[in-house]
C-alpha positions as CSV (number, residue, x, y, z in Angstrom):
1,X,138.8,-226.5,144.4
2,X,138.4,-230.2,143.3
3,X,137.5,-232.8,145.9
4,X,140.5,-234.9,144.8
5,X,142.8,-232.0,145.7
6,X,141.2,-231.9,149.2
7,X,141.6,-235.6,149.6
8,X,145.3,-235.4,148.6
9,X,145.8,-232.6,151.2
10,X,144.1,-234.7,153.9
11,X,146.1,-237.7,153.1
12,X,149.3,-235.6,153.3
13,X,148.3,-234.2,156.7
14,X,147.7,-237.8,157.9
15,X,151.1,-238.8,156.6
16,X,152.8,-235.9,158.3
17,X,151.1,-236.6,161.7
18,X,152.1,-240.2,161.4
19,X,155.8,-239.2,160.7
20,X,155.7,-236.9,163.8
21,X,154.3,-239.7,166.0
22,X,157.1,-242.1,164.8
23,X,159.8,-239.4,165.3
24,X,158.5,-238.7,168.9
25,X,158.6,-242.4,169.7
26,X,162.2,-242.6,168.4
27,X,163.2,-239.7,170.6
28,X,161.6,-241.3,173.7
29,X,163.4,-244.6,173.0
30,X,166.7,-242.9,172.4
31,X,166.8,-241.0,175.7
């Protein structure tokens, strides 16, 4: 497995967790 592939996966995981955090904040504001 190439290092670049691993970096891409880590970046994607960071992106997903950021999206989740933003979505949770949206829900909290909406209620």
